[in-house]
N, C-alpha and C positions, 0 to 999 in steps of 0.2 A: 737281390732280386726280391721285388714285392711277391708275396704268396700269401694268396688268400684262403682262409681254413674255414672249414664247416663241420669237421669232425673231428672231436676232443682223441680219438682213438686213432688219430694219424701218424703213422710211425714218424714221420718227421719230427714230432715233437717229443722225441724221447727224452730229451736234456731235461725238459719241463714237466714231463706227467709225473704222477707220483710225487711232486714236491714235497707236500708235508711228511712223507715218511721220513724218518730219520735214517733208518739204514740206507734207503734209495738217494739221499741227497748227501751221503758222507761217500759213499761209491760214485756219483756223479761228480761230486766237488773236488774229491781227492783223488781217487785212484785214476780217473781219466783225465787228470789234468785241468779240470774245468772248474769255475765259480759262477754264482749267480748274483748278478748286479742289480740290484731293483731302484728304481725310480728315475727319471730323467736326470735328476742332479748326480746321483752317484752313477749312473751311465755314463755321464759327461766327464766326471771326475776320472775314472778308468781309463775312457779313451785318450783325454789328456796327459795321463800318465803312460801312454803309449802300449797299453794293454789292446789285445786284438781279440774283437768279437768273433766267436763261432755261428752266432744269430742273434735275431731280436726277435722279441713278442711283444704285440700291444695291440689294442683297439685302434682302430682306423682314424680314429677322432685324434689321438696323438701323435698322428706320422708327421704333420706338418712342423709339431714342435721338435720333435726329435730328427727331423730330417738334416739339419746343420751337424748334430751330433754324429749321425750315421755316416753323412759325408765325410767327416773328419776321422773316422775310425781307421784303422790298419787293415789293408785288405778291401778295403771298399772301394777304393781308385776315385775319391772325391766325388762319388756318386750318392747324392741321396736316398735312391732305391737301394743302396748296399752293394751294388755292381754282382759279385760271385757271392758275396753274402746274404743268406737268407734274412729277409726281413718278413716274419709272420703276421699276418693280420688277421683277427679272429673277432666276432662278437663278443662282448663282454661277459654273457652269461657263460659261453664256452669257455673262456679266458679263469673264470671262476671255479670252473669244474676241471680245467686241465690242472691248476695250480693249487686248490683248496683254498685260495682266501681270495676277498676282493681286491683286485687289482688297481687300487685307486691312486697310486702314485706314478701312472702313467706309462711305464713298460719296465719289461725284462730283459736282459740280455745274459746269455752263455756266453761267457770270456774264457779265452784260454788264459792258464796261470802261467805266471811268467817265473823264469829260474828264480833262484834265490841266491842271492849274494853270500858271499863268506863273510863272517864277523869282521875280519880286519880290512876287508876291503869296503863293506857298508861303512865303517866308522871313519876311515878315512875318505871316502867320497863326501861326507856330509858337508853340508855349510861352502859348496862352490871348492870343494876338494882342500878346505882349510882345516877338516876333521871335528867329528862331534865332539861337543863340551859339556852337552847334558842327554842323558841315556837311559830311557826305563827298562827295568827287566822285569818281564810279566813271569813268576812262577807259578805255574800249574793252575792258572786259572780254570776253571770248567764251565763257567759262564759265558756263554758268548755275548750278551749284552754287558757283561763289565769290561770285556775285551773291548768292544766296540766303543764304549764310554770311555776308557782308558786311551785309545787312540785319540778322539775328539779332544780330550783335554790336552793331549802331547801336541797336538796341532797348534790347538789354542793359547799354550801357555810357553812355547820355547823349547820344547824338547826335540832333541835333533835326530834321534833315533830310537826305535823300540826293539827289543830282544825278548824273544818268547822263548821258554824253555820247551824240552820234547814232548811235555806232557799238556802244555798249555793248549787252551780250545784254539782254533783255528781262527787269526784274522780274517781270512777271506770267506768265512762261512757267512750264509746269506745275510742271517740276523746282526752278526758282528759288522759286516760293512753297512748295512741299514742303518742302525745307531749310532756308527760313526760319522753318519751323512757324508762318505765317501772320502775321509781323512785317513782310512789306512791305504789309500792310493798315494796321498800326500806325504805322509810320514814315511821315512825310507824304514824298512822294518825285516830282520830275517830271523831263523829258529836256530837256536844254540844246539849244536849235536850232542853235547853233553852237560849235565848240570848234577850239582854245583861245580863250578869250574870257572874259578873267576882268574885265571892263569894270562887270559887273552886281555881281560880287561885291565888289568894290572901294568901288562906289558905296554897296553896303548896309554898308560900315564894315567886311570884313573881311580880315584878313591870310590869306593864301592860302599854305600851305605845303605843297611836293611831297615825297611821301615815295620818295627816290631816292638810289640809289648816284652820289654825285658826288664831286669833290676837294674842293668848297666846302660840302657837308654838315655840319651841326652834331647832335651827337646829340639823338635825341630828349627825353631829360631834359633837357638843356640849354636847347632851345627851352620845352618845357614851363615851366620856371621865368621866363622872360623876361617883359616886360610885355607883350609880344604876347597872353600867354595869362593874364596875373595881375592885369593891372587892371581895375578894376572896368568889367562891361559888356563885357568883352573879347569878341571874336567871330574866329572861327579857321574857314578852310575848308581842309580837309586833301584831298589829290589823289594816288589811289592808281591804279597804272598797270597795264596788262594785263599776263597773266601770262608771256608769253614776252619781250618787249623792254623792259617796265618803261614809264616816262612818255616821252612826245614831248619832244624836243628844245626845242622851241618852249613847250611848257609848261613846263618847268624853268627856261627862260630869265625867262618873265613870272611866275614865282612869287614872292613876297615873301621866301621862305626855303627852302631845301631842307634835310630833317631825313633822318636815317638811324636806326634800329635798331641799335646795337653788338652786334657778332656774336660768338662764341666759338667754338672748336673746330674752326677751317679752313671755316667756313658762312659764304658771304657774303650770304646773304638768306633770307628765309623766304617759303613761299607767300603770295599776296595776302591770303587771309583770313585766315591767321594774323598776319600784319601788321598788318590793319586792327584786329583785336582788340586788340592790343598798343598801336597808336598811339590808338585811342579811350579806352581806361583812362586811359593816360598824359595825354591832353588834356583830360579830363573838366572840367566848371566845378566848382571846388572852392568849399566855404563857403557 
């Protein structure tokens, strides 16, 4: 249903008000099972992934562009006005007051969070049921930008699934979703219940490689040429560590291999998002 608003304090905007306050965003996006999708492209990808909207919020000039996405969304009954799902329209200055930023990417949507799959179920379902062959594990990343960037690289460079550790930042946090360009809806992912715990990956036939600076680390190119990566049906899980301290000692100890990206110019390492892109490309399934 189309609802035109002229008051930033309208109680129907409770999902969106105070969006710039970190504590409130966390309460809205996690405790109540919601997340925010920002921009027409991101919302379209969320809808295409089957995620159901709670409501939409936009300026009237974006309604025509968003109408097909709204109609395709679960619960909207094929109606461009959203059916029973509220489509809030408001002047752009009011939107900026509500959200705390200029809504230049078209629209926002408050989306219901889907239930996360178990690790075994997720990995088995990848590649149309043939099972994942390349998996990224994000250990305790705290920067939502890096999480989003890692997902974008995973989608572009052939990673079948992403696993995030219990303390890793939320992939469905608004900034993560935006930086990923909505690929958090494209790449299957779930949160590991415990970490470090490599038993599930080993049981699924994965060689677990830790990307870390270590005296016994092998060059990434050397590892990618090894049977662990080149044998038919090879399965590799690459673990990437937190921005400051890198991977935990227990993770490195339990991994099957420790790999590094060779550096020049006196640089010892890359930002985790950049390192992820390099490693995903080098470890891709070939042939």
